[in-house]
C-alpha positions as CSV (number, residue, x, y, z in Angstrom):
1,M,165.6,-16.0,-34.3
2,T,162.9,-18.6,-34.1
3,D,160.1,-19.0,-36.6
4,G,157.6,-17.5,-34.2
5,Q,159.7,-14.3,-33.8
6,Q,160.1,-13.9,-37.6
7,L,156.4,-14.4,-38.2
8,G,155.4,-11.8,-35.5
9,S,157.8,-9.2,-36.8
10,T,156.3,-9.1,-40.3
11,T,152.5,-9.0,-39.3
12,T,151.6,-5.4,-38.2
13,A,155.0,-3.8,-37.6
14,D,155.5,-3.2,-41.3
15,V,152.1,-1.7,-41.9
16,D,151.9,2.1,-41.8
17,P,148.9,3.4,-39.7
18,A,148.5,6.4,-42.0
19,E,148.1,4.1,-45.0
20,Q,145.6,2.0,-43.1
21,I,143.6,5.1,-42.1
22,A,143.5,6.6,-45.6
23,R,142.5,3.3,-47.2
24,H,139.8,2.8,-44.5
25,L,138.5,6.4,-45.1
26,V,138.3,5.8,-48.9
27,R,135.9,2.8,-48.3
28,N,134.1,4.4,-45.3
29,P,134.3,8.3,-45.4
30,S,131.6,8.6,-42.7
31,D,134.0,7.1,-40.2
32,L,135.8,10.5,-40.2
33,I,133.2,11.7,-37.8
34,D,134.9,9.8,-34.9
35,M,138.7,10.3,-35.6
36,R,139.6,9.4,-32.1
37,R,138.1,5.9,-32.5
38,L,140.0,5.4,-35.8
39,M,143.3,6.5,-34.0
40,Q,142.6,4.0,-31.2
41,R,141.8,1.2,-33.8
42,F,144.9,1.7,-35.9
43,R,147.0,2.7,-33.0
44,A,148.0,6.0,-34.8
45,S,149.4,9.3,-33.6
46,T,148.3,12.7,-34.6
47,A,151.1,12.9,-37.1
48,D,149.9,9.5,-38.6
49,C,146.4,11.1,-39.1
50,L,147.8,14.2,-40.7
51,R,149.8,11.9,-43.2
52,A,146.6,9.8,-43.7
53,F,144.7,13.1,-44.8
54,T,147.5,13.8,-47.3
55,R,147.5,10.2,-48.5
56,L,143.7,10.3,-48.7
57,D,143.9,13.1,-51.2
58,Q,146.5,11.2,-53.3
59,L,144.3,8.1,-53.2
60,E,141.1,9.9,-54.3
61,L,143.1,11.7,-57.1
62,S,144.5,8.3,-58.4
63,M,141.0,6.7,-58.2
64,S,139.4,9.6,-60.2
65,E,142.1,9.3,-62.8
66,A,141.6,5.6,-63.1
67,T,137.8,6.1,-63.4
68,A,138.3,8.7,-66.2
69,R,140.3,6.2,-68.3
């Protein structure tokens, strides 16, 4: 495997689209209005979006706990 192939395999293939969407929605909750655009942007499936909503709840909960400390 060449150096170019190794570099390409670690860039976006290892990133979970559900995690990306959840983190994006924490920062920009108004983007939830156009979910289709988010799905296209992050190349996510419907299952990825459902996992993102679950992850979003977890992120918000952990952020509120961190703020309370």
